[in-house]
C-alpha positions in Angstrom: 82.5 94.5 40.4 81.0 92.2 37.0 81.2 92.6 33.3 78.7 91.8 31.2 79.8 89.7 27.7 77.1 90.0 24.9 77.6 86.6 22.5 78.7 84.4 25.9 75.8 81.9 24.6 77.7 78.2 25.2 80.1 76.4 27.4 82.5 77.6 24.7 82.7 80.5 25.3 82.9 80.0 29.2 86.2 78.3 28.6 87.1 80.9 25.5 86.2 84.1 28.8 88.2 81.9 31.6 91.2 81.3 28.6 91.4 85.2 28.2 91.2 86.6 32.1 93.8 83.7 33.0 96.1 84.7 31.0 95.8 88.4 30.8 96.2 87.6 35.2 92.6 89.4 36.1 91.2 87.6 39.1 87.7 86.6 38.9 85.3 84.9 41.1 82.9 83.4 38.6 82.8 83.0 35.0 79.1 82.5 33.9 76.8 82.9 30.6 77.1 86.5 29.5 79.2 87.9 32.7 81.9 87.5 34.3 82.6 89.0 38.6 85.9 90.0 39.1 87.2 89.1 41.7 88.8 93.0 42.1 87.5 96.8 40.9 89.9 96.8 37.1 92.1 99.9 35.8 90.7 101.3 32.7 93.9 100.0 31.2 93.2 97.3 31.8 89.4 97.2 31.4 90.7 98.1 27.5 92.9 95.2 26.7 90.0 93.5 27.4 87.3 94.8 25.7 90.5 94.1 23.1 90.6 90.3 23.2 87.2 90.3 23.6 86.4 91.6 20.5 88.8 89.1 18.5 86.7 86.3 19.1 83.3 88.3 18.8 82.6 89.4 22.4 81.6 92.5 23.3 81.9 94.0 26.7 78.4 96.0 27.5 77.4 99.4 29.2 74.5 100.0 29.0 72.6 99.4 31.6 69.2 98.0 29.1 72.2 96.2 26.8 73.1 94.4 30.0 69.7 93.5 30.5 68.4 92.6 27.5 71.6 90.2 27.7 70.3 88.4 31.0 67.4 88.1 29.7 68.9 85.1 26.8 71.3 84.0 29.3 68.5 83.3 30.6 66.4 81.9 28.2 69.7 79.6 26.1 69.9 78.0 30.1 66.0 77.4 30.0 66.3 75.7 26.3 69.6 74.0 26.4 68.9 73.2 30.6 65.2 72.2 30.4 65.3 70.6 33.8 66.0 74.0 35.4 62.4 74.8 35.6 60.6 72.9 34.0 57.0 74.0 35.4 57.9 77.6 34.9 56.4 79.5 32.6 59.2 82.1 30.9 57.2 85.3 32.2 57.9 83.9 35.4 61.5 82.8 34.9 62.1 86.1 33.8 60.0 88.4 36.2 61.7 86.3 38.8 65.0 86.2 37.8 65.8 89.9 36.7 63.0 91.6 39.4 61.0 93.6 36.8 57.6 93.1 35.3 57.5 91.1 32.5 55.3 93.7 29.7 58.5 95.8 30.6 61.3 92.9 29.9 59.1 91.8 26.5 58.5 95.8 25.0 62.4 96.2 25.8 63.4 93.5 24.3 61.1 93.5 21.4 62.6 97.2 20.7 66.3 96.3 21.4 66.1 92.6 19.5 62.8 93.9 16.6 61.5 90.0 18.2 59.6 89.6 21.1 60.7 87.3 24.1 58.6 83.8 22.2 60.2 84.4 19.0 64.1 84.4 20.2 63.1 81.0 22.1 61.6 79.5 19.4 64.0 80.3 17.3 66.3 78.8 19.9 64.4 76.4 20.7 64.6 75.4 16.6 68.2 75.3 16.6 68.9 73.2 18.9 66.6 70.7 17.5 68.8 70.9 14.9 72.1 70.3 17.2 70.3 67.2 18.3 68.9 66.2 15.1 72.4 66.1 13.8 73.9 64.1 16.7 71.5 61.7 16.5 71.9 60.3 19.3 67.9 61.0 20.7 64.9 59.7 18.6 62.1 62.0 17.9 60.8 61.6 20.7 62.9 62.8 23.4 64.0 65.4 20.9 61.0 67.2 22.0 61.0 66.2 25.5 64.1 68.0 25.6 63.1 71.2 24.4 59.9 71.6 26.5 57.5 70.0 24.1 54.8 68.1 25.5 53.2 67.4 22.3 56.0 65.4 19.6 52.6 66.4 16.9 52.4 69.5 17.7 56.9 69.9 17.9 57.3 67.9 14.4 54.8 70.4 12.6 56.3 73.4 14.4 59.4 71.9 13.0 58.6 72.0 9.8 56.7 74.9 9.3 59.7 76.8 10.1 62.1 74.6 8.4 60.3 72.9 5.7 61.7 69.6 6.6 59.6 66.9 9.2 62.6 66.3 12.1 63.1 62.6 10.6 63.5 64.5 6.9 66.2 66.5 8.3 67.3 64.0 10.3 67.8 61.8 7.5 69.3 64.5 5.2 72.3 65.6 7.5 71.1 69.3 7.0 74.0 71.3 8.0 71.2 75.0 7.9 72.1 75.6 11.1 72.9 79.3 13.0 75.0 80.3 15.2 73.0 81.3 18.8 74.7 84.3 19.4 73.2 85.6 15.7 69.2 84.8 17.1 
């Protein structure tokens, strides 16, 4: 049995869900972004208790099949942005269609209808937040950050960043602007 969890978007989220599962004594096979694979099925009472615990930390168990699909798409996009070496030569449409076994036009339409933005806009916003995060860390230079988030052209990354934030990446980094939003709000 699998439980799909909304707003589970980072490694810290996986740790938080793991702690809840362990505390409640619920055995699981794996916990990944947006999904918990259980060892056994759960009683309705145990599931309700788990839902309440998840809500306390901002997570939500997803029951609708299309909501589950949207959640899987978001998880794949987050992985693609944060772990660029996973599929460096594949287009996002190929990654989503191949992983989810649906036609990309269907996925794109479903995402737009549900989220009010295109898949590409979500990905672009996510890349922007990742770039801000990396700039604030100050460990990588602009060229390395552009490559890290999947831009082949540094100049394109810089112009896109300035268009979205009003600052060049270097100006943003120097000012240590804290205007990032959590990826769970995208």
